[in-house]
One Martini backbone bead per residue (centre of mass of N, CA, C, O) as a GRO file, in nm:
protein
  270
    1MET     BB    1   4.924  13.772   4.875
    2SER     BB    2   4.754  13.751   5.110
    3ASN     BB    3   4.510  13.603   5.288
    4GLY     BB    4   4.270  13.587   5.522
    5LYS     BB    5   4.409  13.378   5.692
    6THR     BB    6   4.678  13.526   5.724
    7ALA     BB    7   4.571  13.799   5.831
    8ALA     BB    8   4.447  13.677   6.089
    9PHE     BB    9   4.700  13.571   6.215
   10ILE     BB   10   4.856  13.844   6.228
   11GLU     BB   11   4.646  13.979   6.414
   12THR     BB   12   4.631  13.779   6.655
   13TYR     BB   13   4.980  13.753   6.696
   14GLN     BB   14   5.174  13.970   6.594
   15LEU     BB   15   5.307  13.849   6.318
   16PHE     BB   16   5.470  13.955   6.033
   17GLU     BB   17   5.386  14.248   5.950
   18ASP     BB   18   5.697  14.333   5.806
   19ASP     BB   19   5.702  14.033   5.652
   20PHE     BB   20   5.648  13.936   5.338
   21ILE     BB   21   5.799  13.663   5.304
   22GLN     BB   22   5.669  13.524   5.561
   23GLN     BB   23   5.374  13.553   5.464
   24ILE     BB   24   5.410  13.355   5.226
   25GLN     BB   25   5.497  13.112   5.388
   26LEU     BB   26   5.252  13.104   5.578
   27GLN     BB   27   5.028  13.042   5.366
   28HIS     BB   28   5.135  12.761   5.302
   29ARG     BB   29   5.135  12.639   5.592
   30LEU     BB   30   4.829  12.671   5.642
   31ASP     BB   31   4.756  12.481   5.402
   32LEU     BB   32   4.894  12.227   5.512
   33VAL     BB   33   4.751  12.204   5.790
   34GLU     BB   34   4.473  12.176   5.677
   35ALA     BB   35   4.533  11.918   5.516
   36PHE     BB   36   4.623  11.747   5.773
   37GLY     BB   37   4.392  11.791   6.008
   38ILE     BB   38   4.437  11.976   6.232
   39GLN     BB   39   4.335  11.998   6.576
   40LYS     BB   40   4.202  12.081   6.849
   41GLY     BB   41   4.420  11.959   7.117
   42MET     BB   42   4.662  11.864   6.988
   43ARG     BB   43   4.952  11.646   6.981
   44VAL     BB   44   5.258  11.759   6.839
   45LEU     BB   45   5.522  11.629   6.630
   46GLU     BB   46   5.806  11.801   6.509
   47ILE     BB   47   6.013  11.748   6.236
   48GLY     BB   48   6.214  11.981   6.125
   49CYS     BB   49   6.138  12.291   6.196
   50GLY     BB   50   6.345  12.508   6.206
   51GLN     BB   51   6.219  12.840   6.183
   52GLY     BB   52   5.886  12.774   6.218
   53ASP     BB   53   5.675  12.787   5.994
   54THR     BB   54   5.491  12.532   6.063
   55THR     BB   55   5.466  12.574   6.371
   56ALA     BB   56   5.279  12.823   6.366
   57ALA     BB   57   5.042  12.673   6.233
   58LEU     BB   58   5.014  12.448   6.442
   59ALA     BB   59   4.964  12.630   6.696
   60ASP     BB   60   4.705  12.740   6.585
   61ALA     BB   61   4.544  12.466   6.537
   62VAL     BB   62   4.554  12.355   6.844
   63GLY     BB   63   4.539  12.565   7.045
   64GLU     BB   64   4.529  12.621   7.387
   65ASN     BB   65   4.496  12.281   7.432
   66GLY     BB   66   4.748  12.249   7.272
   67TYR     BB   67   5.067  12.113   7.125
   68VAL     BB   68   5.422  12.170   7.032
   69VAL     BB   69   5.691  11.957   6.943
   70ALA     BB   70   5.996  12.112   6.822
   71ILE     BB   71   6.255  11.958   6.618
   72ASP     BB   72   6.621  11.998   6.562
   73ILE     BB   73   6.956  11.928   6.466
   74ALA     BB   74   7.020  12.198   6.479
   75SER     BB   75   7.143  12.485   6.546
   76PRO     BB   76   7.049  12.800   6.671
   77ASP     BB   77   7.280  12.935   6.474
   78TYR     BB   78   7.136  12.846   6.235
   79GLY     BB   79   7.099  13.051   5.963
   80ALA     BB   80   6.933  13.248   5.695
   81PRO     BB   81   6.904  13.567   5.801
   82LEU     BB   82   6.788  13.389   6.032
   83THR     BB   83   6.810  13.224   6.293
   84LEU     BB   84   6.658  13.003   6.477
   85ARG     BB   85   6.648  13.171   6.729
   86GLN     BB   86   6.531  13.432   6.606
   87ALA     BB   87   6.282  13.315   6.476
   88THR     BB   88   6.162  13.181   6.754
   89GLU     BB   89   6.151  13.398   6.968
   90ARG     BB   90   5.903  13.554   6.858
   91MET     BB   91   5.714  13.320   6.905
   92LYS     BB   92   5.762  13.286   7.215
   93ASN     BB   93   5.659  13.603   7.261
   94SER     BB   94   5.384  13.510   7.188
   95LEU     BB   95   5.078  13.352   7.197
   96LEU     BB   96   5.215  13.082   7.106
   97GLY     BB   97   5.446  13.001   7.316
   98LYS     BB   98   5.279  12.796   7.511
   99ARG     BB   99   5.243  12.576   7.258
  100ILE     BB  100   5.578  12.563   7.246
  101ARG     BB  101   5.862  12.331   7.202
  102PHE     BB  102   6.184  12.373   7.161
  103GLN     BB  103   6.446  12.158   6.995
  104PHE     BB  104   6.777  12.178   6.959
  105ASP     BB  105   7.024  11.962   6.900
  106MET     BB  106   6.813  11.723   6.791
  107ASP     BB  107   6.815  11.393   6.750
  108PHE     BB  108   6.560  11.179   6.707
  109LYS     BB  109   6.720  10.924   6.793
  110GLU     BB  110   6.752  11.077   7.094
  111PHE     BB  111   6.454  11.099   7.145
  112GLU     BB  112   6.266  11.117   7.455
  113SER     BB  113   5.928  10.965   7.496
  114ASN     BB  114   5.621  10.857   7.658
  115GLU     BB  115   5.449  10.984   7.451
  116ARG     BB  116   5.149  11.032   7.278
  117PHE     BB  117   5.073  11.125   6.959
  118ASP     BB  118   4.844  11.248   6.727
  119ALA     BB  119   5.096  11.381   6.555
  120ALA     BB  120   5.333  11.373   6.293
  121VAL     BB  121   5.563  11.630   6.141
  122LEU     BB  122   5.680  11.658   5.803
  123SER     BB  123   5.811  11.972   5.659
  124HIS     BB  124   6.031  12.016   5.440
  125CYS     BB  125   6.283  11.787   5.545
  126SER     BB  126   6.380  11.530   5.372
  127TRP     BB  127   6.623  11.658   5.196
  128TYR     BB  128   6.834  11.637   5.445
  129PHE     BB  129   6.859  11.351   5.380
  130LYS     BB  130   7.101  11.123   5.264
  131ARG     BB  131   6.923  10.867   5.338
  132SER     BB  132   6.670  10.649   5.333
  133LYS     BB  133   6.737  10.492   5.605
  134ASP     BB  134   6.702  10.738   5.787
  135LEU     BB  135   6.408  10.789   5.727
  136LEU     BB  136   6.304  10.509   5.816
  137GLN     BB  137   6.397  10.532   6.105
  138TYR     BB  138   6.202  10.757   6.187
  139PHE     BB  139   5.946  10.611   6.118
  140GLN     BB  140   5.989  10.373   6.309
  141LYS     BB  141   5.988  10.544   6.567
  142LEU     BB  142   5.709  10.683   6.523
  143ARG     BB  143   5.544  10.419   6.548
  144THR     BB  144   5.563  10.434   6.879
  145MET     BB  145   5.416  10.741   6.898
  146THR     BB  146   5.234  10.703   6.630
  147GLU     BB  147   4.971  10.673   6.368
  148ARG     BB  148   5.031  10.972   6.258
  149ILE     BB  149   5.141  11.109   5.945
  150CYS     BB  150   5.255  11.433   5.828
  151PHE     BB  151   5.356  11.487   5.485
  152ALA     BB  152   5.587  11.718   5.325
  153GLU     BB  153   5.683  11.801   4.978
  154TRP     BB  154   5.826  11.842   4.702
  155ASP     BB  155   5.710  11.807   4.364
  156LEU     BB  156   5.873  11.641   4.099
  157ASP     BB  157   5.580  11.633   3.946
  158PHE     BB  158   5.560  11.857   3.726
  159THR     BB  159   5.293  12.069   3.550
  160SER     BB  160   5.492  12.306   3.479
  161MET     BB  161   5.736  12.476   3.297
  162GLN     BB  162   5.784  12.696   3.528
  163GLN     BB  163   5.897  12.449   3.731
  164ARG     BB  164   6.164  12.341   3.606
  165SER     BB  165   6.387  12.509   3.741
  166HIS     BB  166   6.346  12.386   4.023
  167PHE     BB  167   6.405  12.099   3.955
  168TYR     BB  168   6.703  12.146   3.857
  169ALA     BB  169   6.808  12.286   4.111
  170ALA     BB  170   6.760  12.037   4.298
  171SER     BB  171   6.933  11.841   4.141
  172ILE     BB  172   7.200  11.985   4.148
  173LEU     BB  173   7.223  11.993   4.473
  174ALA     BB  174   7.226  11.688   4.508
  175PHE     BB  175   7.481  11.648   4.346
  176TYR     BB  176   7.663  11.831   4.528
  177SER     BB  177   7.628  11.654   4.785
  178ASN     BB  178   7.778  11.407   4.661
  179PHE     BB  179   8.067  11.585   4.616
  180VAL     BB  180   7.997  11.807   4.857
  181HIS     BB  181   8.033  11.908   5.150
  182ASN     BB  182   7.727  12.017   5.319
  183ASP     BB  183   7.449  12.227   5.482
  184GLY     BB  184   7.228  12.208   5.300
  185ASN     BB  185   6.877  12.174   5.207
  186ILE     BB  186   7.011  11.957   4.987
  187GLN     BB  187   7.095  11.606   4.983
  188ASN     BB  188   6.817  11.487   4.875
  189LEU     BB  189   6.564  11.301   4.678
  190PHE     BB  190   6.211  11.268   4.738
  191ASP     BB  191   5.947  11.103   4.638
  192LYS     BB  192   5.629  10.999   4.684
  193LYS     BB  193   5.674  10.691   4.637
  194GLN     BB  194   5.914  10.656   4.839
  195VAL     BB  195   5.767  10.754   5.087
  196GLN     BB  196   5.536  10.549   5.087
  197ARG     BB  197   5.722  10.299   5.114
  198LEU     BB  198   5.856  10.375   5.380
  199LEU     BB  199   5.593  10.385   5.549
  200GLU     BB  200   5.508  10.097   5.495
  201GLU     BB  201   5.768   9.966   5.615
  202ALA     BB  202   5.702  10.096   5.909
  203GLY     BB  203   5.363  10.038   5.930
  204PHE     BB  204   5.196  10.219   5.759
  205GLU     BB  205   4.882  10.368   5.661
  206ILE     BB  206   4.760  10.495   5.389
  207GLY     BB  207   4.581  10.781   5.311
  208LYS     BB  208   4.611  11.079   5.243
  209GLN     BB  209   4.635  11.247   4.909
  210LEU     BB  210   4.800  11.546   4.797
  211THR     BB  211   4.798  11.882   4.647
  212VAL     BB  212   4.978  12.186   4.701
  213ASN     BB  213   5.005  12.506   4.637
  214ALA     BB  214   5.348  12.666   4.549
  215LYS     BB  215   5.411  12.863   4.301
  216TYR     BB  216   5.434  13.154   4.473
  217LEU     BB  217   5.696  13.085   4.578
  218GLN     BB  218   6.060  13.163   4.634
  219ASP     BB  219   6.219  12.891   4.623
  220GLY     BB  220   6.305  12.852   4.323
  221GLN     BB  221   6.480  13.110   4.307
  222TRP     BB  222   6.677  13.035   4.540
  223GLU     BB  223   6.781  12.772   4.418
  224LYS     BB  224   6.890  12.883   4.154
  225SER     BB  225   7.089  13.082   4.275
  226TYR     BB  226   7.259  12.880   4.427
  227ALA     BB  227   7.331  12.698   4.191
  228ASN     BB  228   7.493  12.911   4.035
  229SER     BB  229   7.709  12.980   4.273
  230ILE     BB  230   7.828  12.646   4.242
  231ARG     BB  231   7.936  12.570   3.954
  232HIS     BB  232   8.241  12.552   3.988
  233GLU     BB  233   8.251  12.288   4.167
  234PHE     BB  234   8.227  12.082   3.905
  235SER     BB  235   8.526  12.077   3.804
  236ARG     BB  236   8.583  11.803   3.987
  237VAL     BB  237   8.441  11.632   3.803
  238SER     BB  238   8.366  11.437   3.570
  239GLU     BB  239   8.311  11.467   3.249
  240MET     BB  240   8.032  11.312   3.235
  241MET     BB  241   7.912  11.487   3.472
  242GLN     BB  242   7.947  11.766   3.339
  243THR     BB  243   7.750  11.717   3.113
  244LEU     BB  244   7.504  11.681   3.277
  245ILE     BB  245   7.515  11.940   3.449
  246ASN     BB  246   7.521  12.144   3.207
  247SER     BB  247   7.242  12.060   3.105
  248TYR     BB  248   7.091  12.155   3.367
  249TYR     BB  249   7.174  12.444   3.346
  250GLU     BB  250   7.044  12.508   3.073
  251LEU     BB  251   6.755  12.437   3.165
  252MET     BB  252   6.734  12.626   3.411
  253ASN     BB  253   6.826  12.903   3.235
  254SER     BB  254   6.580  12.896   3.000
  255SER     BB  255   6.406  13.071   3.119
  256ASP     BB  256   6.201  13.380   3.119
  257GLY     BB  257   6.153  13.445   3.461
  258ASP     BB  258   5.866  13.282   3.508
  259GLU     BB  259   5.896  13.138   3.789
  260GLN     BB  260   5.810  12.838   3.971
  261SER     BB  261   5.731  12.647   4.213
  262LEU     BB  262   5.685  12.381   4.346
  263ASP     BB  263   5.483  12.169   4.467
  264SER     BB  264   5.298  12.006   4.734
  265PHE     BB  265   5.311  11.704   4.878
  266ILE     BB  266   5.078  11.475   5.049
  267ILE     BB  267   5.098  11.260   5.343
  268CYS     BB  268   4.863  11.052   5.521
  269THR     BB  269   4.803  10.864   5.776
  270LYS     BB  270   4.581  10.655   5.980
   0.00000   0.00000   0.00000
C-alpha cells in the first residue's frame, strides 16, 4: 500500500525494492519527517536510530547539503530479523550514505559534540527508557545542542476500538519489563502529556503538536504476538497482579482479528 512519495524514494535510492514490510514502515517515517518540517541543508541529530527506519527518511529530507548523525545505545549486532549493522549497511552503500553517520554502542549521555544541530529527532524510541528521569536528562543535554526537538511516539490515546489490542499489548510488555529484565523495545510507556512536561522542564517551548496516521502499520500485531509469547512469565508475579494482567490479556485477545496499530503523536519544540 505504498504511496507515491514512498515509490519515489525507492526509485531514487534503490532501497527496499523487494522488502514490502520495510516499504510500509518507510511510508510512515516519511510522513513523520514531513510533519517534523525537516528542510534541505539541515544538520540533524537522531537519538535512538535503531535499524535506521527514520534515518533514511531524514537523510532524504536534508538533501545533498545536509546530514544526519544517527546514534543508538545498542550494539550493531542487536536486532532481528536484521541486525542494526545489516539494516544500516545497505543504507550506507546507497546514495544516502554520504549524508549519514551512524554511531552504535553510543549512550547519548557520553556523546560529545561542539556542533549546534538544527534539530534533534527522537522517533519511536522513548519507550526504551526505563525511567522518566533518564528521558529528562537526554532532553536537558539536547537543550545545549539545539533549540528544536522533533519527537514521535505511539499515541496511547487511541481513537478506534481496533487499536485497543495494541494498547493492551504495549501495557502488558511494560508490566513485563517491570518484573523481568529484558532488552525488549518496551520498557516503559510515556504519553504525550508526560513528554510535553519533560520537554518544558528541560527548558524547551512547545510548538507544533499533531497526530499522524499509523493504523496500517504491522507493529500492533507484532506487539500482540510477542505479548502472548511471554504470558507464562507472569506466573511469578503476585496473585493481585496476575488478575490485572489476565484481564489485559483477555481484552487484548478479544478483537476480531482486524487490529490496527496505534497512531503516532508528534511534538515539535520551537
